[in-house]
C-alpha positions as CSV (number, residue, x, y, z in Angstrom):
1,K,-162.3,-224.4,70.3
2,G,-166.1,-224.3,70.4
3,S,-168.3,-225.9,73.0
4,D,-168.3,-229.1,70.9
5,G,-164.5,-229.3,71.2
6,K,-163.8,-228.6,67.5
7,T,-161.4,-225.9,66.4
8,K,-163.2,-222.8,65.3
9,N,-160.3,-220.3,64.7
10,F,-156.5,-220.4,64.4
11,T,-153.8,-217.8,63.8
12,F,-150.5,-217.9,61.9
13,K,-148.1,-215.1,62.9
14,A,-144.9,-214.2,61.2
15,D,-141.8,-213.5,63.4
16,G,-139.0,-211.0,62.9
17,K,-139.6,-208.8,59.8
18,G,-142.6,-210.9,58.7
19,I,-143.3,-211.8,55.1
20,L,-141.5,-209.3,53.0
21,P,-142.7,-207.9,49.6
22,G,-142.0,-210.5,46.9
23,Q,-142.1,-213.4,49.4
24,F,-144.9,-215.8,50.3
25,Q,-145.5,-218.1,53.2
26,Q,-147.1,-221.5,53.0
27,F,-149.3,-222.5,55.9
28,T,-150.1,-226.1,56.7
29,I,-153.0,-227.6,58.7
30,V,-154.3,-231.1,59.1
31,A,-158.0,-231.9,59.5
32,A,-160.4,-234.7,59.0
33,N,-162.7,-234.7,56.0
34,P,-166.4,-234.3,56.6
35,D,-168.8,-237.3,56.1
36,H,-170.4,-235.6,53.0
37,E,-169.4,-233.4,50.0
38,T,-169.3,-229.7,51.0
39,E,-167.5,-226.4,50.6
40,I,-165.6,-224.6,53.3
41,A,-165.1,-220.8,53.2
42,W,-161.8,-219.7,54.8
43,D,-162.1,-216.1,56.1
44,A,-158.7,-214.5,56.6
45,Y,-157.5,-211.2,58.1
46,Q,-154.2,-210.0,56.8
47,Y,-152.5,-207.5,59.2
48,Y,-149.7,-205.2,58.1
49,K,-146.9,-203.5,60.0
50,D,-148.5,-200.1,59.3
51,G,-151.7,-201.2,61.1
52,S,-153.8,-201.7,58.0
53,I,-155.9,-204.8,57.7
54,V,-157.2,-206.6,54.6
55,E,-160.3,-208.7,55.4
56,W,-160.6,-211.7,52.9
57,T,-164.2,-212.4,53.9
58,Q,-166.4,-211.7,50.9
59,D,-168.0,-214.0,48.5
60,K,-166.5,-214.8,45.1
61,N,-167.9,-211.6,43.5
62,G,-166.4,-209.3,46.1
63,D,-163.1,-207.3,46.0
64,N,-161.6,-209.4,48.8
65,P,-163.1,-212.9,48.4
66,H,-162.5,-215.7,50.9
67,S,-160.8,-218.9,49.8
68,I,-163.2,-221.8,49.1
69,T,-162.1,-225.5,49.5
70,K,-164.4,-228.0,47.8
71,I,-164.4,-231.3,49.6
């Protein structure tokens, strides 16, 4: 949490063998909507067993764009 008490980061971690090829995992969070219309960019870092990382942090025109939620 930040100094304002709001959550700034969270981590989902797979147990056991993780998420295998051909599988997917759905992650659920609960949050309050903001007072006004906005967009939220969700940066994600995908870690693999072999040590490689895919950073989903770029804008919509990048090779690894972050997800955008319009509220």
